[in-house]
C-alpha positions as CSV (number, residue, x, y, z in Angstrom):
1,M,31.4,-33.0,-37.6
2,A,28.5,-34.0,-35.6
3,V,28.6,-37.0,-33.5
4,G,24.9,-36.9,-32.5
5,I,25.8,-37.3,-28.7
6,K,22.7,-39.1,-27.2
7,S,23.1,-38.8,-23.6
8,A,21.9,-35.7,-21.6
9,D,24.5,-36.0,-19.3
10,D,27.1,-35.2,-22.2
11,L,25.0,-31.8,-22.9
12,Y,24.9,-31.1,-19.1
13,V,28.8,-30.9,-18.9
14,I,28.7,-28.8,-21.7
15,L,26.2,-26.3,-20.7
16,L,27.5,-26.1,-17.2
17,D,31.3,-25.0,-18.0
18,T,29.6,-22.3,-20.4
19,L,27.3,-20.8,-18.1
20,T,29.9,-20.0,-15.8
21,E,31.1,-17.5,-18.6
22,I,28.1,-16.6,-19.2
23,A,27.2,-15.3,-15.9
24,K,30.0,-12.6,-16.4
25,H,28.0,-10.9,-19.2
26,R,24.5,-9.6,-18.6
27,D,24.0,-8.2,-21.9
28,Q,24.5,-11.8,-23.0
29,Q,22.2,-13.5,-20.5
30,R,19.4,-10.8,-21.6
31,A,19.9,-11.5,-25.6
32,I,20.0,-15.6,-24.8
33,E,17.0,-15.3,-22.6
34,D,14.8,-13.1,-25.6
35,F,16.2,-16.0,-28.1
36,L,15.1,-18.9,-25.8
37,A,11.4,-16.8,-25.2
38,E,10.9,-15.6,-29.0
39,N,12.1,-18.7,-30.5
40,H,11.3,-21.8,-28.0
41,K,8.6,-20.2,-25.8
42,M,10.8,-20.7,-23.0
43,P,9.2,-18.9,-20.0
44,R,11.0,-15.4,-19.2
45,G,13.1,-15.8,-16.2
46,T,14.1,-19.3,-16.7
47,F,17.4,-18.9,-18.3
48,L,18.5,-16.1,-15.8
49,E,17.9,-18.2,-12.8
50,L,19.8,-21.0,-14.2
51,V,22.8,-19.1,-15.2
52,A,22.2,-17.8,-11.2
53,Q,21.9,-21.5,-10.1
54,P,23.8,-23.7,-12.9
55,D,22.8,-26.9,-11.0
56,K,19.5,-27.0,-12.0
57,V,20.6,-27.9,-15.5
58,S,20.3,-31.3,-14.7
59,N,16.5,-30.8,-14.1
60,F,16.4,-30.2,-17.7
61,E,15.4,-33.0,-20.7
62,R,17.8,-33.5,-23.4
63,E,15.8,-31.7,-26.1
64,E,15.6,-28.7,-23.8
65,L,19.3,-28.6,-23.3
66,A,20.0,-28.9,-26.6
67,A,17.6,-26.0,-27.1
68,I,19.6,-23.8,-24.5
69,I,23.1,-24.9,-26.2
70,N,22.0,-23.9,-29.6
71,A,20.9,-20.2,-28.1
72,V,23.8,-19.7,-26.1
73,F,25.7,-20.5,-29.4
74,A,23.4,-18.1,-31.6
75,I,24.2,-15.1,-29.4
76,T,28.0,-16.0,-28.0
77,Q,29.0,-17.4,-31.6
78,N,31.5,-19.4,-29.1
79,D,32.7,-22.3,-31.4
80,D,33.3,-24.5,-28.3
81,I,29.6,-24.7,-27.8
82,N,28.5,-25.0,-31.5
83,P,25.8,-27.8,-31.5
84,E,27.2,-28.8,-34.9
85,H,29.9,-30.5,-33.0
86,F,27.5,-32.6,-30.8
87,L,24.1,-32.8,-32.6
88,K,23.3,-34.4,-35.9
89,S,22.1,-32.2,-38.6
90,K,18.5,-33.3,-38.4
91,E,18.4,-32.8,-34.7
92,I,19.7,-29.4,-35.1
93,K,17.1,-28.8,-37.8
94,D,14.3,-30.3,-35.5
95,L,14.9,-27.5,-32.7
96,N,13.5,-25.0,-35.0
97,Q,10.0,-26.4,-33.9
98,F,10.9,-27.3,-30.6
99,E,9.0,-25.3,-27.7
100,F,9.2,-25.5,-24.1
101,E,6.2,-26.7,-21.7
102,R,4.8,-23.7,-20.0
103,P,3.9,-24.3,-16.2
104,F,1.0,-22.0,-16.6
105,E,-0.3,-20.0,-19.5
106,Y,-2.9,-16.9,-20.0
107,R,-5.0,-17.1,-22.8
108,F,-7.9,-15.2,-24.6
109,P,-10.7,-14.6,-23.1
110,F,-9.2,-12.5,-20.6
111,T,-10.8,-10.2,-18.1
112,F,-9.7,-7.3,-16.4
113,A,-11.5,-6.3,-13.4
114,P,-12.4,-4.1,-11.8
115,T,-13.1,-1.9,-14.9
116,I,-14.5,1.5,-15.2
117,R,-16.2,2.2,-18.8
118,V,-15.8,5.6,-19.9
119,T,-17.3,4.8,-23.3
120,D,-17.8,1.7,-25.7
121,E,-14.0,2.2,-26.5
122,D,-12.4,3.4,-23.6
123,Y,-11.9,1.8,-20.4
124,L,-9.6,2.1,-17.2
125,T,-8.7,-0.2,-14.3
126,A,-5.4,-0.9,-12.6
127,V,-3.3,-4.0,-13.1
128,S,-0.6,-6.0,-11.0
129,F,3.0,-6.2,-12.1
130,K,2.8,-9.8,-11.6
131,Q,-0.4,-10.2,-13.9
132,L,1.5,-7.5,-16.4
133,A,4.5,-9.4,-16.8
134,A,2.5,-12.6,-17.4
135,L,0.4,-10.9,-20.2
136,E,3.6,-10.0,-22.0
137,V,5.3,-13.4,-21.4
138,N,2.4,-15.4,-22.8
139,G,2.1,-13.1,-25.9
140,L,-1.1,-11.8,-25.3
141,L,0.3,-8.2,-25.0
142,T,2.0,-7.6,-28.2
143,Y,4.0,-5.0,-29.7
144,N,2.6,-3.6,-33.1
145,F,5.3,-1.8,-35.4
146,D,2.4,0.1,-36.8
147,T,1.3,1.6,-33.8
148,Q,4.7,2.1,-31.9
149,R,7.4,4.4,-31.8
150,L,10.3,3.1,-34.1
151,A,11.9,0.0,-34.6
152,K,15.4,-1.6,-34.9
153,K,16.1,-2.7,-38.2
154,S,18.8,-5.0,-39.9
155,V,19.2,-6.7,-43.1
156,S,19.5,-10.4,-43.8
157,K,22.7,-11.1,-45.3
158,R,21.3,-14.1,-46.9
159,T,17.8,-13.0,-48.2
160,G,18.4,-9.1,-48.0
161,E,15.0,-9.1,-46.3
162,V,14.8,-6.2,-43.4
163,K,13.8,-7.4,-40.3
164,K,12.3,-5.2,-37.3
165,K,13.0,-5.6,-33.6
166,K,11.5,-3.6,-30.7
167,N,13.5,-0.6,-29.8
168,I,14.1,-0.7,-26.2
169,K,16.6,1.5,-24.4
170,N,18.2,-0.6,-21.9
171,A,19.3,2.8,-19.9
172,S,15.7,3.9,-19.6
173,V,14.5,0.3,-18.5
174,N,17.3,0.1,-16.1
175,N,16.6,3.4,-14.4
176,I,12.7,2.5,-14.3
177,V,13.8,-0.8,-12.6
178,K,15.8,0.9,-10.1
179,L,13.2,3.3,-9.1
180,M,10.8,0.6,-8.6
181,K,13.1,-1.7,-6.7
182,E,13.4,1.7,-4.2
183,G,9.8,2.0,-4.0
184,V,10.0,5.6,-5.7
185,Y,8.4,4.9,-8.8
186,N,4.9,6.1,-8.5
187,P,2.1,4.1,-10.7
188,S,1.7,5.5,-13.8
189,T,-0.6,5.0,-16.9
190,L,-0.1,2.4,-19.5
191,L,-2.0,2.9,-22.8
192,F,-3.2,-0.8,-24.5
193,N,-5.4,-1.0,-27.7
194,V,-7.5,-4.0,-28.4
195,L,-7.2,-3.5,-32.3
196,V,-10.4,-3.2,-34.2
197,D,-9.5,-5.5,-37.2
198,G,-12.6,-7.8,-37.7
199,K,-11.1,-10.2,-35.6
200,S,-11.0,-8.8,-32.1
201,S,-14.0,-8.3,-29.6
202,I,-14.3,-7.0,-26.4
203,S,-17.8,-7.3,-23.5
204,Y,-18.4,-5.5,-20.6
205,S,-20.7,-6.4,-17.9
206,D,-20.9,-5.3,-13.9
207,G,-17.4,-3.7,-14.0
208,E,-15.4,-6.4,-16.1
209,L,-14.1,-5.8,-19.3
210,T,-13.6,-9.1,-21.4
211,I,-11.0,-9.5,-24.2
212,N,-12.3,-12.2,-26.3
213,E,-10.9,-15.2,-28.2
214,G,-9.0,-14.1,-31.3
215,S,-8.2,-10.6,-30.2
216,T,-5.1,-8.6,-30.7
217,L,-4.1,-6.5,-27.7
218,N,-1.4,-3.8,-28.3
219,I,0.6,-2.0,-26.3
220,I,0.4,1.7,-27.5
221,D,2.3,3.6,-24.8
222,G,4.8,2.4,-21.9
223,A,6.7,-0.5,-23.7
224,H,9.8,0.5,-21.5
225,R,8.0,0.6,-18.2
226,L,6.4,-3.2,-19.5
227,E,10.0,-4.1,-19.7
228,A,11.0,-3.0,-16.6
229,I,8.2,-5.0,-14.9
230,V,8.9,-8.1,-16.8
231,R,12.4,-8.0,-15.4
232,I,11.6,-7.4,-12.0
233,I,9.2,-10.0,-11.8
234,E,11.6,-12.7,-13.4
235,E,14.2,-11.9,-10.5
236,D,11.3,-11.7,-7.7
237,P,8.1,-13.4,-8.7
238,D,6.5,-11.9,-5.7
239,F,7.3,-8.5,-6.1
240,D,4.4,-6.0,-5.2
241,G,3.5,-3.3,-7.3
242,Y,0.8,-2.0,-10.0
243,M,0.1,0.0,-13.1
244,N,-2.8,2.3,-14.1
245,I,-4.1,1.1,-17.5
246,D,-5.8,3.0,-20.1
247,I,-7.6,0.4,-22.4
248,K,-8.7,1.6,-26.1
249,H,-10.8,-0.4,-28.7
250,Y,-9.6,1.6,-31.5
251,P,-9.0,0.7,-35.3
252,L,-5.5,1.1,-36.8
253,E,-5.6,4.4,-38.0
254,K,-7.2,5.9,-35.0
255,A,-4.7,4.1,-32.8
256,Q,-2.0,6.3,-34.9
257,H,-3.2,9.3,-34.2
258,L,-3.8,8.8,-30.4
259,L,-0.1,7.8,-30.4
260,A,0.8,11.0,-32.4
261,T,-0.7,13.1,-29.4
262,T,0.6,11.0,-26.5
263,N,2.8,12.9,-24.1
264,T,5.6,10.7,-23.0
265,V,8.8,10.7,-21.3
266,N,10.7,10.2,-24.3
267,P,9.8,12.6,-27.1
268,F,8.4,11.3,-30.3
269,D,10.5,11.8,-33.5
270,K,8.7,14.9,-35.5
271,T,8.9,12.7,-38.7
272,L,7.0,10.1,-36.7
273,V,4.6,12.3,-35.4
274,K,3.8,13.6,-39.1
275,Y,3.4,9.8,-40.1
276,Y,1.1,8.7,-37.1
277,G,-0.9,12.1,-36.8
278,G,-0.9,13.5,-40.5
279,N,-4.2,13.7,-42.7
280,E,-2.7,15.5,-45.7
281,Y,-3.3,13.8,-49.1
282,G,0.5,13.5,-49.4
283,Q,0.8,11.8,-46.2
284,E,-1.6,9.2,-47.5
285,I,-0.1,9.0,-50.8
286,T,3.3,8.3,-48.9
287,K,1.8,5.6,-46.6
288,Y,0.6,3.7,-49.8
289,L,3.8,4.0,-51.6
290,M,5.5,2.1,-48.5
291,T,3.6,-0.9,-49.1
292,L,5.0,-1.5,-52.8
293,P,7.7,-3.8,-52.4
294,V,10.5,-1.9,-54.0
295,L,9.9,0.7,-51.1
296,R,8.9,-1.5,-48.3
297,D,11.0,-0.7,-44.9
298,R,13.2,1.6,-47.1
299,I,11.2,4.9,-46.2
300,E,12.1,5.8,-42.6
301,I,9.5,6.9,-40.5
302,K,11.9,8.5,-38.2
303,T,14.1,11.6,-39.1
304,A,17.3,9.7,-39.2
305,L,18.1,7.0,-41.5
306,S,18.9,3.6,-40.8
307,K,22.4,3.3,-42.2
308,G,22.1,0.7,-45.4
309,I,18.7,0.1,-45.1
310,S,16.4,3.3,-45.6
311,I,16.8,5.4,-48.7
312,T,15.0,8.6,-47.3
313,N,12.0,9.6,-44.7
314,F,8.3,9.9,-44.5
315,A,8.5,13.9,-44.1
316,I,10.5,14.2,-47.2
317,I,9.1,12.6,-49.8
318,S,5.2,13.3,-48.1
319,E,5.7,17.0,-48.1
320,A,7.5,16.9,-51.7
321,I,4.0,15.2,-52.8
322,Q,2.0,17.6,-51.2
323,S,3.8,21.0,-52.4
324,I,5.0,19.8,-55.8
325,F,1.3,17.9,-56.9
326,D,-0.8,19.9,-54.7
327,P,-3.9,17.2,-54.8
328,K,-6.9,19.0,-53.9
329,D,-9.4,15.9,-53.5
330,T,-9.7,12.2,-53.3
331,K,-9.5,11.9,-57.4
332,D,-6.1,13.9,-57.2
333,K,-4.9,11.6,-54.7
334,Y,-5.5,8.6,-56.5
335,D,-4.2,9.9,-59.8
336,V,-0.6,11.0,-58.1
337,Q,-0.5,7.8,-56.3
338,D,-0.6,5.9,-59.5
339,V,1.9,8.2,-61.1
340,M,4.1,8.0,-58.1
341,K,3.9,4.1,-57.8
342,K,4.8,3.9,-61.6
343,M,7.9,6.3,-61.0
344,Y,9.1,4.2,-58.0
345,E,8.5,1.1,-59.4
346,Y,10.6,1.8,-62.4
347,L,12.9,4.0,-60.6
348,I,14.4,1.6,-57.8
349,P,14.7,-1.2,-60.2
350,S,16.6,0.5,-62.6
351,F,19.2,2.1,-60.2
352,Q,19.2,-0.7,-57.6
353,D,22.8,-0.4,-56.9
354,E,22.8,3.3,-56.4
355,L,19.6,3.4,-54.5
356,I,19.8,0.2,-52.3
357,K,22.4,-2.3,-52.7
358,N,25.6,0.2,-52.4
359,R,23.9,3.3,-51.6
360,V,26.2,4.3,-49.1
361,E,29.2,3.8,-51.5
362,H,27.8,5.9,-54.1
363,L,26.9,8.8,-51.8
364,K,30.6,9.5,-51.6
365,V,30.6,10.6,-55.2
366,S,27.1,11.3,-56.1
367,W,24.1,13.3,-55.1
368,F,22.0,11.0,-56.9
369,P,21.2,8.3,-53.8
370,H,20.7,11.4,-51.3
371,H,17.6,11.3,-49.2
372,N,16.8,14.9,-49.9
373,M,16.8,13.9,-53.7
374,H,13.5,12.1,-53.8
375,V,12.2,16.1,-53.8
376,G,13.5,15.7,-57.4
377,F,12.1,12.4,-57.9
378,V,8.8,13.7,-57.2
379,V,9.7,16.6,-59.4
380,I,10.5,14.3,-62.5
381,A,7.3,12.4,-62.0
382,K,5.2,15.5,-61.8
383,K,6.8,17.0,-65.1
384,L,6.4,13.6,-66.8
385,F,2.9,13.5,-65.7
386,D,2.0,17.3,-67.0
387,K,3.6,16.2,-70.2
388,Y,2.1,13.1,-71.1
389,G,-0.3,12.0,-68.3
390,K,-0.5,8.9,-66.2
391,D,0.5,6.7,-69.1
392,Y,4.0,8.6,-69.4
393,P,6.8,6.7,-71.1
394,V,8.9,5.1,-68.2
395,D,12.1,5.2,-70.3
396,K,12.1,9.0,-70.0
397,I,12.6,8.4,-66.2
398,I,16.2,7.0,-67.1
399,E,16.9,9.4,-69.6
400,I,16.1,12.5,-67.5
401,I,17.9,11.0,-64.7
402,N,21.3,10.1,-66.4
403,R,21.1,13.7,-68.3
404,I,21.4,15.4,-65.0
405,N,24.9,15.9,-63.5
406,F,24.6,14.3,-60.2
407,N,28.5,14.1,-59.5
408,K,29.6,16.2,-56.3
409,S,32.8,17.1,-57.9
410,D,31.3,19.6,-60.7
411,S,27.6,19.3,-60.3
412,P,25.5,22.8,-59.2
413,L,23.8,20.4,-57.0
414,T,27.0,20.6,-54.8
415,E,26.6,24.5,-53.8
416,I,23.0,23.7,-52.7
417,M,23.9,20.6,-50.7
418,S,26.9,22.3,-48.8
419,G,24.3,24.6,-47.4
420,Q,23.0,21.3,-45.5
421,G,23.4,22.3,-41.6
422,K,23.8,25.8,-42.4
423,T,20.7,26.5,-44.5
424,N,17.3,25.9,-43.4
425,S,16.4,22.2,-44.9
426,D,13.1,23.7,-46.1
427,K,15.0,26.1,-48.3
428,V,17.5,23.5,-49.4
429,K,14.7,21.2,-50.8
430,V,13.3,24.4,-52.5
431,Q,16.4,24.9,-54.2
432,I,16.7,21.3,-55.3
433,K,13.0,21.3,-56.7
434,N,13.9,24.3,-58.8
435,F,17.0,22.8,-60.0
436,V,15.7,19.6,-60.7
437,K,12.4,21.4,-62.7
438,S,15.0,23.5,-64.6
439,E,17.0,20.7,-65.7
440,V,13.8,18.4,-66.7
441,D,12.4,21.4,-68.8
442,K,15.5,21.5,-70.7
443,I,15.5,17.9,-71.3
444,L,11.7,17.4,-72.3
445,E,11.9,20.8,-74.7
């Protein structure tokens, strides 16, 4: 039980002993730094400096020490520093609202100068490392998952909610840091976008571009380089360097198309390019389906699935809808949207265990939860639409699925699916489509 220690000196001793061990683990230091910056607005570099110079612990107030201890426990799970041993429950709860004071703070409006205006929505400038790090640390420069490559996903054990984090590859960042420190990394171009969302606005005059208050400034390309710059400035605030910046003022869809055509060091996943750059009706319909609560964060925008989270990918569903429904105009698009919405909003809750909760286990014995089987689900929806129209009886979905043999031990699908990796995947999907179509025809006779 917490004893509610009142003295900052007691927390000082507890933390001082722990920092010695943390100094041996760079990955833990970085994770704790991120936790403190994201949850308590601690300026980046502060915790790393504390690890390097533990005696500076005495410079912190009691509430600040408590927040640091809480962060250390959250990352290390070392019970010796569990806040419950030292703080009252109310004190721990109050930590959720605690934020460090910033010695300085960048805010909008913010001006880039000198800047070249190419068009009213395209601008070029150069920015120092120190200023770039400040933009990132102070939260003016943000990472928009709708205009970025991929996200790391995890599922909350408590709520089942899918959480997203930036997918930063440390090996890439470390290599960039090394080259920058050696002075052999030539300035390259980062891509920013002032999102046209009804709230953001810019103004330009005499070579000065101002991002006005209330704006959203996203990084579109260059997240790894930006992370490298932040780390360098954390270690050496006076490090001299700059980057060229291409600043856009685009709406979301145009920014996504820009990302899909941007040539970068880390190549884009082919499914991601289709997600950002595609304009077929099947792709638009699938993007709509991804907003439904039953499918949110369950359709992967990269080719490979996130184990235990996603159930299929964008390319599989969008290509199936395009080829099977073949929508010709916006009327067709909205008809198919309604049909597929009804399909998934009934299918997913009806087979929650097989498709979501215990999908990986069911995959061991059944083809039903397989990511490619969503081709078959689109076939079922199309057959029901053809026979009954948009008001098709939803209980037919269950009847059809229950009468198709998905069992890996004796289903005709096993021969089809065994060709994966040997047979072209498009051919496998055609075979799935033909099999399910034949089965549904017999059931609906």
